[in-house]
Structures are given as C-alpha cells and as structure tokens.
C-alpha positions as CSV (number, residue, x, y, z in Angstrom):
1,M,21.4,-34.9,3.0
2,R,18.7,-32.3,3.9
3,Y,16.3,-31.4,1.1
4,D,17.3,-27.7,1.1
5,A,21.0,-28.8,0.6
6,I,19.9,-30.8,-2.4
7,L,17.9,-27.8,-3.8
8,A,21.0,-25.7,-3.3
9,L,23.1,-27.9,-5.6
10,P,24.2,-26.5,-9.0
11,R,21.8,-27.2,-11.8
12,T,24.5,-29.2,-13.7
13,T,25.1,-31.4,-10.6
14,K,21.4,-32.2,-10.3
15,K,21.3,-33.2,-14.0
16,A,24.3,-35.4,-13.6
17,I,22.7,-37.1,-10.6
18,F,19.5,-37.9,-12.6
19,I,21.4,-39.1,-15.6
20,I,23.3,-41.6,-13.4
21,H,19.9,-42.5,-11.8
22,D,18.4,-43.2,-15.2
23,I,21.4,-45.3,-16.3
24,V,20.9,-47.4,-13.2
25,M,17.2,-47.7,-13.9
26,I,17.9,-48.8,-17.5
27,C,20.3,-51.5,-16.2
28,V,17.8,-52.6,-13.6
29,A,15.1,-52.9,-16.2
30,F,17.3,-54.7,-18.7
31,W,18.7,-57.3,-16.2
32,F,15.4,-57.7,-14.4
33,A,13.7,-58.6,-17.7
34,Y,16.5,-61.1,-18.5
35,L,16.3,-62.7,-15.0
36,V,12.5,-63.0,-15.2
37,R,12.8,-64.5,-18.8
38,F,15.4,-67.0,-17.8
39,T,13.9,-67.9,-14.4
40,F,16.6,-65.9,-12.5
41,S,19.5,-67.7,-14.1
42,S,22.7,-65.6,-14.0
43,S,24.4,-67.0,-17.1
44,A,23.1,-64.2,-19.3
45,F,24.9,-61.7,-17.1
46,Y,28.3,-62.9,-18.3
47,D,27.5,-62.8,-22.0
48,P,29.5,-59.9,-23.6
49,A,26.8,-59.5,-26.3
50,N,24.3,-58.5,-23.6
51,W,26.6,-55.8,-22.3
52,M,27.1,-54.4,-25.8
53,V,23.4,-54.3,-26.5
54,L,22.8,-52.7,-23.0
55,G,25.5,-50.1,-23.6
56,L,24.1,-48.9,-26.9
57,T,20.6,-48.9,-25.5
58,I,21.8,-46.7,-22.6
59,F,23.4,-44.2,-24.9
60,I,20.4,-43.9,-27.2
61,T,17.9,-43.7,-24.2
62,I,19.8,-41.0,-22.3
63,A,20.2,-39.0,-25.6
64,A,16.4,-39.3,-26.1
65,F,15.7,-38.1,-22.5
66,V,17.9,-35.1,-23.0
67,K,16.3,-34.2,-26.3
68,L,12.8,-34.6,-24.8
69,G,13.7,-32.2,-21.9
70,L,13.4,-34.6,-19.0
71,Y,16.4,-33.1,-17.2
72,R,15.1,-29.5,-17.5
73,A,12.2,-30.4,-15.2
74,V,12.2,-29.0,-11.6
75,I,11.8,-32.1,-9.5
76,R,9.5,-30.3,-7.0
77,Y,6.9,-29.6,-9.7
78,V,7.1,-32.7,-11.9
79,G,3.7,-33.8,-13.1
80,T,1.9,-35.1,-16.2
81,K,4.4,-33.6,-18.6
82,M,7.2,-35.5,-16.9
83,M,5.2,-38.7,-17.1
84,L,4.6,-38.2,-20.8
85,I,8.4,-37.6,-21.4
86,C,9.2,-40.8,-19.5
87,L,6.6,-42.7,-21.6
88,L,8.1,-41.3,-24.9
89,G,11.6,-42.0,-23.7
90,S,10.8,-45.5,-22.6
91,I,9.2,-46.2,-26.1
92,V,12.4,-44.8,-27.7
93,S,14.5,-47.0,-25.4
94,V,12.6,-50.2,-26.2
95,L,12.8,-49.5,-29.9
96,A,16.5,-48.9,-29.5
97,L,16.9,-52.2,-27.7
98,V,15.0,-54.0,-30.5
99,L,16.9,-52.3,-33.3
100,V,20.3,-52.7,-31.7
101,S,19.6,-56.4,-31.3
102,F,18.5,-56.7,-34.9
103,F,21.5,-54.9,-36.4
104,T,24.0,-56.8,-34.2
105,R,22.2,-60.1,-35.0
106,F,21.7,-60.6,-31.3
107,N,19.0,-63.2,-30.5
108,L,16.6,-61.2,-28.2
109,P,13.7,-63.1,-26.7
110,R,10.4,-61.4,-27.6
111,S,9.2,-61.2,-24.0
112,I,12.3,-59.1,-22.9
113,P,11.4,-55.8,-24.7
114,I,7.9,-56.0,-23.2
115,L,9.2,-56.6,-19.6
116,Y,12.0,-54.0,-20.1
117,F,9.5,-51.3,-21.3
118,F,7.2,-51.6,-18.3
119,V,10.0,-51.8,-15.7
120,L,11.8,-48.8,-17.2
121,L,8.6,-46.8,-17.4
122,V,7.5,-47.5,-13.8
123,S,10.9,-47.1,-12.3
124,T,11.7,-43.7,-14.0
125,I,8.3,-42.3,-13.1
126,S,7.8,-43.7,-9.6
127,S,11.3,-42.8,-8.5
128,R,10.8,-39.2,-9.5
129,L,7.4,-39.0,-7.9
130,A,8.8,-40.4,-4.7
131,I,11.6,-37.9,-4.7
132,R,9.1,-35.1,-5.4
133,E,6.8,-36.1,-2.5
134,W,9.8,-36.4,-0.2
135,I,11.1,-32.9,-1.1
136,R,7.6,-31.4,-1.0
137,G,6.9,-33.0,2.4
138,S,10.0,-31.6,3.8
139,F,9.5,-28.3,1.9
140,L,6.0,-27.8,3.1
141,S,6.6,-28.8,6.7
142,K,8.4,-25.6,7.4
143,N,6.1,-23.4,5.3
144,T,2.9,-21.6,6.2
145,P,-0.4,-23.1,5.1
146,V,-2.6,-20.4,3.3
147,I,-5.9,-20.1,1.6
148,I,-6.1,-18.1,-1.6
149,Y,-9.2,-15.9,-1.8
150,G,-10.0,-15.6,-5.5
151,A,-9.9,-18.6,-7.9
152,G,-9.7,-16.5,-11.1
153,Q,-6.7,-15.8,-13.2
154,S,-4.9,-13.9,-10.5
155,G,-5.5,-16.6,-8.0
156,T,-4.2,-19.4,-10.3
157,Q,-1.2,-17.4,-11.2
158,L,-0.6,-16.6,-7.5
159,L,-0.7,-20.4,-6.8
160,E,1.9,-21.1,-9.4
161,A,4.1,-18.2,-8.0
162,I,4.0,-19.3,-4.4
163,R,4.8,-22.9,-5.3
164,Q,8.2,-21.6,-6.3
165,V,9.0,-19.8,-3.1
166,E,9.8,-21.0,0.4
167,H,7.2,-19.2,2.3
168,F,3.7,-20.5,1.8
169,Y,1.8,-23.5,0.5
170,A,-1.8,-23.3,-0.6
171,V,-4.4,-25.7,0.8
172,A,-7.5,-24.4,-0.9
173,F,-9.2,-21.7,-3.0
174,V,-12.2,-19.6,-1.7
175,D,-14.3,-17.7,-4.2
176,D,-17.7,-15.8,-4.1
177,D,-18.5,-17.0,-7.7
178,K,-20.9,-19.9,-7.4
179,K,-19.8,-21.1,-10.8
180,Q,-16.3,-21.7,-9.5
181,Q,-17.3,-23.3,-6.2
182,G,-16.8,-27.1,-6.1
183,T,-14.4,-27.1,-9.1
184,V,-10.8,-28.1,-8.8
185,V,-8.1,-25.6,-10.0
186,N,-4.5,-26.9,-10.2
187,N,-5.3,-29.7,-7.8
188,L,-7.0,-27.3,-5.3
189,T,-10.7,-27.4,-4.5
190,V,-12.6,-24.1,-4.7
191,Y,-14.8,-23.6,-1.6
192,P,-17.5,-21.0,-0.9
193,P,-16.7,-18.3,1.8
194,E,-19.1,-20.0,4.2
195,K,-16.6,-22.9,4.5
196,L,-13.7,-20.7,5.6
197,A,-13.9,-21.3,9.3
198,K,-13.9,-25.1,8.8
199,L,-11.0,-24.9,6.3
200,V,-8.9,-22.8,8.7
201,E,-9.5,-25.3,11.5
202,K,-8.9,-28.4,9.3
203,Y,-5.6,-27.2,7.7
204,E,-4.4,-25.0,10.6
205,V,-4.3,-22.0,8.2
206,E,-2.4,-19.0,9.4
207,K,-2.8,-16.5,6.5
208,I,-5.3,-15.6,3.8
209,L,-3.9,-14.3,0.5
210,L,-6.3,-12.0,-1.4
211,A,-6.1,-12.5,-5.2
212,I,-8.8,-10.0,-6.2
213,P,-6.9,-7.1,-7.8
214,S,-9.8,-6.0,-9.9
215,A,-12.4,-5.9,-7.1
216,S,-13.8,-2.6,-6.1
217,R,-13.0,-1.1,-2.7
218,E,-16.6,-1.7,-1.6
219,D,-16.3,-5.4,-2.5
220,R,-12.9,-5.6,-0.8
221,K,-14.3,-4.1,2.4
222,R,-17.2,-6.6,2.4
223,I,-14.7,-9.5,2.0
224,L,-12.4,-8.1,4.7
225,N,-15.4,-7.8,7.1
226,T,-16.1,-11.5,6.4
227,L,-12.4,-12.4,7.2
228,E,-12.0,-10.3,10.3
229,P,-13.6,-12.7,12.8
230,L,-11.2,-15.4,11.8
231,N,-8.2,-13.6,13.4
232,L,-5.9,-14.5,10.5
233,E,-3.3,-12.3,8.9
234,V,-4.7,-11.1,5.5
235,L,-2.2,-10.3,2.8
236,S,-2.9,-8.7,-0.5
237,I,-1.0,-9.1,-3.8
238,P,0.0,-6.5,-6.4
239,G,-1.7,-6.2,-9.8
240,M,-2.0,-8.5,-12.7
241,R,1.1,-7.0,-14.5
242,E,3.5,-8.1,-11.8
243,L,1.8,-11.5,-11.6
244,V,2.3,-12.0,-15.4
245,E,5.9,-10.9,-15.1
246,G,6.6,-13.4,-12.4
247,K,7.5,-10.8,-9.8
248,I,5.5,-12.1,-6.9
249,T,7.7,-12.8,-3.9
250,E,7.3,-12.8,-0.1
251,K,8.3,-9.1,-0.1
252,K,5.7,-8.3,-2.8
253,K,2.8,-9.6,-0.6
254,K,1.7,-7.0,1.7
255,K,-0.7,-6.4,4.6
256,V,-4.2,-5.4,3.6
257,S,-4.3,-1.6,3.1
258,V,-6.5,0.4,5.4
259,I,-7.8,2.0,2.2
260,D,-9.6,-1.4,1.6
261,L,-11.2,-1.1,5.0
262,L,-12.7,2.2,4.2
263,G,-14.5,0.6,1.2
264,R,-14.7,3.8,-0.9
265,D,-13.7,3.9,-4.6
266,P,-12.1,7.2,-5.8
267,V,-13.8,9.2,-8.5
268,N,-11.8,9.6,-11.6
269,P,-10.5,13.2,-12.0
270,I,-11.8,15.5,-14.7
271,P,-8.9,16.3,-17.0
272,E,-10.1,19.8,-17.8
273,L,-10.2,20.7,-14.1
274,M,-6.9,19.2,-13.4
275,Q,-5.2,21.1,-16.2
276,A,-7.0,24.5,-16.0
277,N,-4.7,26.2,-13.5
278,I,-1.5,24.2,-14.2
279,T,-0.8,23.3,-17.8
280,D,1.8,25.7,-19.3
281,K,1.6,27.9,-16.2
282,V,4.0,28.9,-13.5
283,V,2.8,27.1,-10.3
284,M,4.0,27.5,-6.8
285,V,3.4,25.1,-3.9
286,T,4.1,26.3,-0.3
287,G,4.9,23.6,2.1
288,A,6.0,21.5,-0.9
289,G,7.8,18.9,1.3
290,G,4.8,18.1,3.5
291,S,2.3,15.2,3.1
292,I,-0.2,17.2,1.1
293,G,2.3,19.5,-0.5
294,S,4.5,16.8,-1.9
295,E,1.5,14.9,-3.3
296,L,0.3,18.1,-4.9
297,C,3.7,18.4,-6.6
298,R,3.5,14.8,-7.9
299,Q,0.1,15.5,-9.4
300,I,1.0,18.9,-10.8
301,I,4.1,17.8,-12.8
302,E,1.9,15.3,-14.6
303,M,-0.2,18.2,-15.8
304,R,2.9,19.7,-17.4
305,P,3.3,23.2,-16.0
306,A,5.9,25.5,-17.5
307,T,7.5,25.9,-14.1
308,L,6.9,24.3,-10.7
309,I,8.3,26.2,-7.7
310,L,8.8,24.2,-4.5
311,F,8.7,26.5,-1.5
312,E,9.6,24.8,1.7
313,L,11.0,25.8,5.2
314,S,12.7,22.4,5.8
315,E,15.9,21.9,3.9
316,F,15.7,18.1,4.2
317,L,12.0,18.0,3.0
318,L,12.8,20.3,0.1
319,Y,15.8,18.1,-0.9
320,S,13.7,14.9,-0.7
321,I,10.8,16.1,-2.9
322,E,13.0,17.8,-5.4
323,K,15.2,14.6,-5.8
324,E,12.1,12.5,-6.1
325,L,10.5,14.7,-8.8
326,R,13.7,15.0,-10.8
327,E,14.1,11.3,-10.9
328,H,10.5,10.9,-12.0
329,M,11.0,13.4,-14.7
330,V,14.0,11.6,-16.0
331,H,12.2,8.3,-15.9
332,T,9.1,9.6,-17.7
333,G,10.6,12.1,-20.0
334,L,8.7,15.1,-18.5
335,S,10.2,18.4,-19.4
336,L,9.6,21.5,-17.1
337,Q,11.5,23.9,-14.9
338,L,11.7,22.8,-11.3
339,I,12.7,25.4,-8.8
340,P,13.5,24.4,-5.2
341,L,13.4,27.4,-2.9
342,L,13.9,27.6,0.9
343,G,11.8,30.1,2.8
344,S,9.2,30.8,5.4
345,V,5.6,31.9,4.6
346,Q,6.0,34.4,7.4
347,Q,8.5,36.4,5.3
348,R,6.4,38.5,3.1
349,K,9.3,40.1,1.3
350,R,10.8,36.7,0.4
351,L,7.4,35.6,-0.9
352,H,7.0,38.8,-3.0
353,T,10.4,38.4,-4.5
354,V,9.8,34.8,-5.5
355,M,6.4,35.5,-7.0
356,Q,7.6,38.5,-8.9
357,T,10.8,36.9,-10.2
358,Y,9.1,33.9,-11.6
359,Q,5.8,35.6,-12.5
360,V,3.8,33.0,-10.6
361,Q,0.3,32.3,-11.9
362,T,-1.1,29.7,-9.5
363,I,-0.4,29.1,-5.8
364,Y,-1.3,26.1,-3.7
365,H,-0.8,27.1,-0.1
366,A,-0.1,24.0,1.9
367,A,2.3,25.4,4.4
368,A,0.9,25.1,7.9
369,Y,1.4,23.7,11.4
370,K,-1.3,21.0,11.6
371,H,-0.6,18.8,14.7
372,V,-3.2,19.8,17.2
373,P,-1.2,19.2,20.4
374,M,1.9,20.9,19.0
375,V,0.0,24.1,18.2
376,E,-1.7,23.9,21.6
377,F,1.7,23.8,23.2
378,N,3.0,26.6,20.9
379,T,0.1,29.0,20.6
380,I,1.8,32.1,19.2
381,E,4.0,30.2,16.7
382,G,0.9,28.3,15.5
383,V,-1.1,31.5,15.0
384,R,1.8,33.3,13.3
385,N,2.4,30.5,10.8
386,N,-1.2,29.5,10.0
387,V,-2.8,33.0,10.1
388,Y,-0.1,35.4,9.1
389,G,1.7,32.9,6.9
390,T,-1.5,32.8,4.9
391,L,-2.0,36.6,5.0
392,H,1.6,37.3,3.8
393,C,1.3,34.8,1.1
394,A,-2.1,36.1,-0.1
395,L,-1.0,39.8,0.0
396,A,2.1,38.9,-2.0
397,A,0.0,37.1,-4.5
398,I,-2.2,40.3,-4.9
399,D,0.8,42.5,-5.3
400,T,2.3,40.3,-8.0
401,Q,-1.0,39.7,-9.8
402,V,-1.1,35.9,-9.2
403,E,-4.2,34.5,-11.0
404,T,-5.3,31.8,-8.6
405,F,-4.6,31.2,-4.9
406,V,-5.8,27.9,-3.3
407,L,-5.7,27.4,0.5
408,I,-5.4,23.9,1.9
409,S,-7.8,24.0,4.9
410,T,-9.1,21.4,7.3
411,D,-12.2,20.0,8.9
412,K,-10.7,21.2,12.2
413,A,-11.6,24.7,11.2
414,V,-15.3,23.9,11.7
415,R,-16.4,24.9,15.2
416,P,-12.8,24.5,16.4
417,T,-12.0,23.2,19.8
418,N,-8.3,23.9,19.5
419,T,-5.9,26.7,18.5
420,M,-4.9,24.9,15.3
421,G,-8.5,24.7,14.1
422,A,-9.2,28.3,15.1
423,S,-6.0,29.5,13.3
424,K,-7.0,27.7,10.1
425,R,-10.5,29.2,10.3
426,M,-8.9,32.6,10.7
427,A,-6.8,31.8,7.5
428,E,-10.1,31.1,5.7
429,L,-11.5,34.4,6.9
430,V,-8.4,36.2,5.5
431,L,-9.0,34.7,2.1
432,Q,-12.8,35.4,2.2
433,A,-12.2,39.0,3.1
434,L,-9.5,39.5,0.5
435,A,-11.7,37.8,-2.2
436,A,-14.5,40.3,-1.5
437,R,-12.2,43.2,-2.3
438,T,-12.4,44.7,-5.8
439,D,-8.9,46.2,-6.1
440,H,-7.2,43.1,-7.4
441,S,-7.6,40.3,-9.9
442,T,-6.4,37.3,-7.8
443,R,-9.0,34.6,-7.4
444,F,-9.0,33.1,-3.9
445,C,-10.6,29.8,-2.7
446,M,-10.1,27.3,0.0
447,V,-10.5,23.6,0.2
448,R,-11.6,21.9,3.4
449,F,-11.1,18.2,4.1
450,G,-10.5,15.7,6.9
451,N,-7.6,13.3,7.7
452,V,-5.6,11.8,5.0
453,L,-4.2,8.3,5.2
454,G,-0.4,8.1,5.5
455,S,0.3,11.7,6.4
456,S,2.7,12.5,9.2
457,G,1.1,11.9,12.5
458,S,-1.7,9.9,10.9
459,V,-3.3,7.3,13.2
460,V,-2.9,4.4,10.7
461,P,1.0,4.2,10.5
462,V,1.1,4.7,14.3
463,F,-1.3,1.7,14.8
464,E,0.8,-0.4,12.3
465,K,4.0,0.4,14.2
466,Q,2.3,-0.4,17.6
467,I,1.0,-3.7,16.3
468,A,4.4,-4.6,14.9
469,N,6.0,-3.9,18.3
470,G,3.5,-6.1,20.1
471,G,1.2,-3.4,21.3
472,P,-0.6,-1.9,23.0
473,I,-2.5,0.3,20.6
474,T,-3.0,3.7,22.3
475,L,-6.3,5.4,21.7
476,T,-7.3,8.7,23.2
477,H,-11.1,7.9,23.5
478,K,-13.2,4.9,22.7
479,D,-15.9,7.0,20.9
480,I,-13.6,9.1,18.8
481,T,-14.4,9.2,15.0
482,R,-12.6,10.7,12.0
483,Y,-13.1,11.2,8.3
484,F,-10.4,9.7,6.1
485,M,-9.2,10.1,2.5
486,T,-6.1,9.0,0.6
487,I,-3.5,11.6,-0.1
488,P,-3.6,11.2,-3.9
489,E,-7.4,11.6,-3.9
490,A,-7.2,14.6,-1.6
491,A,-4.6,16.3,-3.9
492,Q,-6.6,15.6,-7.0
493,L,-9.7,17.1,-5.5
494,V,-7.8,20.2,-4.3
495,I,-6.6,20.9,-7.8
496,Q,-10.0,20.4,-9.3
497,A,-11.8,22.5,-6.7
498,G,-9.3,25.3,-7.3
499,A,-10.2,25.3,-10.9
500,M,-13.9,25.7,-10.0
501,G,-13.5,28.7,-7.7
502,K,-15.0,32.0,-8.6
503,G,-13.6,33.9,-5.7
504,G,-14.0,33.4,-1.9
505,D,-15.3,29.9,-2.3
506,V,-15.1,27.5,0.6
507,F,-15.0,24.0,-1.0
508,V,-15.8,21.0,1.1
509,L,-14.7,17.5,0.0
510,D,-17.0,14.5,0.4
511,M,-15.1,12.4,2.8
512,G,-17.6,9.6,2.9
513,E,-18.7,8.1,6.2
514,S,-16.8,8.9,9.4
515,V,-14.8,6.0,10.9
516,K,-14.8,5.0,14.5
517,I,-11.2,4.8,15.4
518,I,-11.5,1.9,17.9
519,D,-13.2,-0.2,15.3
520,L,-10.4,0.6,12.9
521,A,-7.8,-0.5,15.5
522,K,-9.7,-3.8,16.1
523,Q,-9.9,-4.5,12.4
524,M,-6.2,-3.8,11.9
525,I,-5.3,-6.2,14.8
526,R,-7.5,-9.0,13.6
527,L,-6.4,-8.7,10.0
528,S,-2.8,-9.0,11.1
529,G,-3.7,-12.5,12.4
530,L,-3.7,-11.4,16.0
531,E,-6.2,-11.4,18.8
532,I,-7.4,-8.4,20.8
533,Q,-6.4,-8.6,24.5
534,D,-9.3,-7.5,26.7
535,E,-11.2,-8.7,29.8
536,S,-12.8,-11.6,27.9
537,H,-9.5,-12.6,26.2
538,P,-6.8,-11.9,28.8
539,K,-4.3,-14.0,26.8
540,G,-4.8,-12.0,23.6
541,D,-1.9,-10.5,21.6
542,I,-2.6,-6.8,21.3
543,A,-4.3,-4.6,24.0
544,I,-6.1,-1.4,23.2
545,K,-5.2,1.3,25.8
546,I,-7.4,4.4,26.3
547,T,-5.1,7.3,27.2
548,G,-7.6,10.3,27.3
549,L,-8.2,13.1,24.9
550,R,-5.1,15.2,24.1
551,P,-5.2,19.0,24.5
552,G,-7.6,20.5,22.0
553,E,-8.7,17.1,20.6
554,K,-12.3,16.6,19.4
555,L,-14.3,13.4,19.6
556,Y,-15.6,14.0,16.1
557,E,-14.9,16.3,13.2
558,E,-17.3,18.3,11.0
559,L,-16.9,19.7,7.5
560,L,-19.6,22.4,7.6
561,I,-20.3,25.2,10.0
562,G,-23.9,25.4,8.9
563,D,-26.2,23.4,6.6
564,N,-25.9,25.8,3.6
565,V,-24.1,23.6,1.2
566,T,-24.3,23.4,-2.6
567,Q,-23.3,20.5,-4.9
568,T,-20.9,21.3,-7.7
569,T,-20.4,19.6,-11.0
570,H,-18.0,17.2,-9.3
571,A,-19.5,14.3,-7.3
572,R,-17.0,14.7,-4.4
573,I,-16.8,18.5,-4.2
574,M,-19.4,20.9,-2.6
575,T,-19.4,24.6,-1.7
576,A,-20.3,26.1,1.6
577,N,-21.5,29.6,2.4
578,E,-19.8,30.5,5.6
579,I,-19.9,33.6,7.8
580,M,-17.2,36.2,7.1
581,L,-15.9,39.7,7.9
582,N,-15.2,42.5,5.5
583,W,-11.6,43.4,5.0
584,P,-11.6,46.6,7.2
585,E,-13.1,44.7,10.2
586,L,-10.8,41.8,9.7
587,D,-7.7,44.0,9.1
588,T,-8.3,45.7,12.5
589,L,-8.7,42.3,14.2
590,L,-5.5,41.0,12.5
591,Q,-3.5,44.1,13.7
592,R,-4.6,43.5,17.3
593,L,-3.8,39.8,17.1
594,D,-0.4,40.6,15.6
595,A,0.4,43.0,18.4
596,A,-0.7,40.4,21.0
597,C,1.7,37.8,19.3
598,K,4.6,40.3,19.3
599,D,4.0,41.1,23.0
600,S,3.7,37.3,23.8
601,D,0.3,38.0,25.4
602,Y,-1.0,34.5,25.3
603,R,-4.3,35.4,27.1
604,L,-5.1,38.1,24.6
605,V,-4.3,35.9,21.6
606,R,-6.9,33.4,22.9
607,E,-9.4,36.2,23.6
608,L,-9.0,37.5,20.0
609,L,-9.5,34.1,18.5
610,L,-12.7,33.8,20.6
611,E,-13.8,37.3,19.4
612,A,-13.4,36.4,15.8
613,P,-16.3,34.7,14.0
614,T,-14.5,31.3,14.1
615,A,-17.0,29.6,16.4
616,F,-14.0,28.7,18.6
617,Q,-15.0,26.8,21.7
618,P,-11.8,25.7,23.5
619,A,-11.9,22.2,24.9
620,D,-9.1,22.9,27.3
621,P,-7.6,25.9,29.2
622,L,-4.6,27.7,27.6
623,C,-2.0,25.0,27.2
624,D,1.0,26.9,25.8
625,L,4.1,25.5,27.5
626,I,5.9,28.8,27.9
627,W,2.8,30.5,29.3
628,Q,2.2,27.6,31.8
629,K,5.9,27.8,32.9
630,Q,5.6,31.5,33.4
631,I,2.5,31.1,35.5
632,Q,4.2,28.5,37.6
633,Q,7.2,30.8,38.2
634,T,4.9,33.7,39.1
635,E,3.0,31.5,41.6
636,H,6.2,30.3,43.1
637,T,7.6,33.8,43.5
638,T,4.3,35.0,45.0
639,R,4.4,32.1,47.6
640,S,8.0,32.9,48.4
641,M,7.3,36.5,49.3
C-alpha cells in the first residue's frame, strides 16, 4: 500500500492497526523472553497459565498506552515524546506482568520480566521509527526541498507548519544573526547567508521561504538582493498572527512582493491630517471605482465621515466598490451614509445637483483618463475628461460652497511629452487660477505623484502575468525609469496633503528613488526561480523583449517643473511653486480649447496645449486615431482625383 493511501485511512482505522501491532509486539516480547529463558524449549507455549498471564498483561498494557496518549501521536512526527510514552508503557507492562503472576500464584522466572521489558521497549519504539522514516522518505521524495530564511520564532513556527503539508520539506535555516548561526533548531542547522549557494547545490533546493515578517522593507530589499543571483523562487509568509493560528498553507505562501524590492518603509500617517477634512463631514470622491479613487474611499470610511458619496461613470466599478465598502462596514461596525451615484464629471449640472443636494464639504477628484497611449489615440476625449471634467467639478464646487477640493494629479504633468500629461497640467492650471480668485471660499489644492503599484495598467501585474505565461517580458525601452509608490500610501498622503493646503498649493509626494524598469523585470524573473534568456543564456526561461516607446511615452518622469520646492511638516510631502495664469487669461484659453474640441479640430487642440504654459513637448506627431484615418482618407481622395 502506498504511503499516501495509508495517510488517507480514517483515524480510528489507524489506531486499530497500531493496537493490533502492539498486541503482537507484547506477544513477541513475552514468548521471546520465555524461549530465551528456557533455551528455546516450546513446552511453555502449551501451558494455559502462560496464556492467562499474557492475556491480562496485554489488556493492562494496551489500556496504559491508550491512557498515556500513544495512539494520538501522528506517526510522521513521532519523536522523543513517543519514546517516553513507550518507556512508561513498557514499565507499566512489566509491572503488570509481575503483579498478575504474583496474584495468580504463577511461578515467573526472575529473568523473564527483564528480558520482556527490553524487547517490548525496543520493538515498540523501533517499529514506529522505522514506519516514520519510511513514510517520511516517501513523503519527502515528492516534495520540494526548501531553505527557511529566518531562524527566529516565525521561522521555527513555519518549519512546524510546513511539516504538516504535502508541499515542502526544509533542509536548513539561514539567518543574519551571528548568535543563531551554527545552532540547531528543531533538528535543522542554522547557516550564515554566505553558505546559501553551497546549500542550494548540496540539497538541490528549489525555493527560499522568507520568515522575516518584522523586518523593515530596507532589510528585506537587502536580503532579496542577496538571493537574486541564486535564481530561486522566493516566497514570503504572512504575519505572526496567522502563524500562531496555524493558518499557513501552500496558498498562504506567496511570491515576494515588489514592494519589498523597492525597499522603502511607509511613514505613519498623522491622525490630525487624516481626519481634518473627513471626520463628520460630507465627502465626495469622483472616479470612486478607480485604482486611486477606491483606495481613497477605503481610507476615508476609516476616518468616519458623516456621508461618503461615490461618484463614478462605470456602473460595474461603482457596484464593486460600494459592495466592498458595505461589507467592510458590516464587518467592522462602521456607521455612515454611503451614497453610490452614477455620473460623468463632464456633466456640470449633474455635479452641481449632487453637491447641492448632499451639501458636500470635501471633494477628492480622482476621475481622469490616465493611460498615456489611450489618450494619445483619443485626444479630444482625453482633453474633455481631464481638463473640462476638472473645470466643471471645480466650478460646481464653488457654486455649492464646497470647503475643500483636492485634485489627484500625476508626475506626467511635469514637462509633459504626451496629451495625457498636458491635459493633467491644464487641470492643475485650472485649479491654480480658480484658487487665486477672491469671489469664493473653496480651498483648492492638487497632489502630484508617480506610478502606484497594482493600479490598472501598472507594469508590475503585467510582468507577473507574462512570467506566469512563460514570457517574454515586454519592455518599451531598456533605459526607461519610473517612480513607484503603493496605492495605500499614495491615498494616505493625498488625504494629508489636502489637509495642509491653503489654496492653489501644488503638493509633490516624495516617491523615493526612481526604479530602472529592466532591472525590476530581471529581479522579478530571478526571484520567481527562473533564468533570464539572453545571448549569454540562450536556454534561459524568460526573455526580455524591447518593443520601442509607445506614443507619448517618456524615458523618465519628473515631479517638479522647476527647483522651487518647499518641505512641509510631513516627511513625504513637499510644495512646489509652479508657473500659472490668472483666471481671465486661462478662461479665454479654455473657451478656445473648448471650441476646438467641439469642432473636432485636432490640430488646433494640440496647438492650444502647446500655447498654454504647460511646458508641453510632444514626443510624437499627432496620434489620434480618428484624425489619422481622416488624413488617410483625404490623401486617398486626392490621389484618386
């Protein structure tokens, strides 16, 4: 019978098998002792008194083993505790043998109890150890050898957890702590990181399990950089709570997060700033179903607003975020009014009605078209949504006396090379000009940051999917760099920056160091346990294919137009003094731009974006798909004449 078939047997069946096994061992020990005492004479075998003594001894011994918990032990993990139980049970058994003989006036030779004890003890222990090793050998042969990085409490608990699942078996610990190195933890030696390469080769290790939940992101990044050259899959584990609760399974282990590769620890939010524009107020989020908008909503409800209005164009996205938030509110006991509203930010009357009806006090404007190539291919719609969507929303806010208006901007607004970036810079100019007016009380500010991890269209999930599919990883340029931040951190900083604004502020988030995307791709490949396929490694697993820059795409992003930046009271938030237009000048420009959009005059739209103080320097000719098709049709007609 295969070992897995044995493991699949019902618990009661396994107990019955071991009880029968121990009865046989008791009989073997008893008769072996008699045979040795009487020089292998068989006459004692036929004596009914011997059988009576044996029967009573079996009954008492099995009862003792049951009481001591011998049959509760899992055979794969039997150890010193099992040996101790066998020892105590064997002592009870030999005492039972002596007492039964005494009370039945049976003449028991003195050497027999001694022989019986040792044979019974050795047979019960050795047979179990032999079965354990057979099962473990078969069990481990089909499992993956792993090294656990971290020999602390998490590491030892992880070891115990994986010993109970049919996925991994641990061959060694590795730890940076010199005090731990050289020690033995749960029968595994703890090695220094310098020995990793030799351990991997010796044990044919396929994976590294990180058991360092309390390590900082900086330390995790350093460790991952050490592991990267090994070309092994690196998996992380959840936190200590799940370890303690015994919830570690194969599914709970996960690939190392790209967040760890960035090596930047978030700054704890300042509660006063988080609450200032939210707690007990009526808050509205436009684009509530998007990547940033939805996370803003998650953060906002924790600050207990009186009402949260979810304003979203997409019915599905609105349904999804509303459902998620309501379930969270039920689970946590949060009490507030949640209002899901469909609508476009290009409909000023709809915006005015919503803000007036609910008496909105704070607006986070996250509704925008953000994918660079899509806006390049749909120039007018991109401008109308990003520029006039912001304008209509801001004017409606002024009309309804909204207290605070926060625009979610982007680093692509800085010296833009594409229509999306130029349209977002125009949106900033709108708020700057409106903020300078003195005929209203609404406080406008904007928050500018780079790429967020996990957002729609983000490079990281794209790379993960490409690796899972066997490659290649597609990259637009080998020198392209980007700033990255987690969505929760970005949302928290947006909320805090909004609380700092005095009017017309351009806030810039500290994104840390920019990341070279090709280096990120290589790390993700190697930490998935795969090898990069290139000229030096033609038989590698995943190739990196350079496809060329997409329309409007920049090699690198910036956060500031100039160098005039001021640090705020928050470590990750700065303010920038940017060039702006007064409202009459901007209003005239906006009217001309609006007329050009209505006339579908793509050339004029671009010229006006270039005319505005956006520092727009297009990287490509006009790429609008409709305009290009019209040009092709015109040229075809001309040639045909």
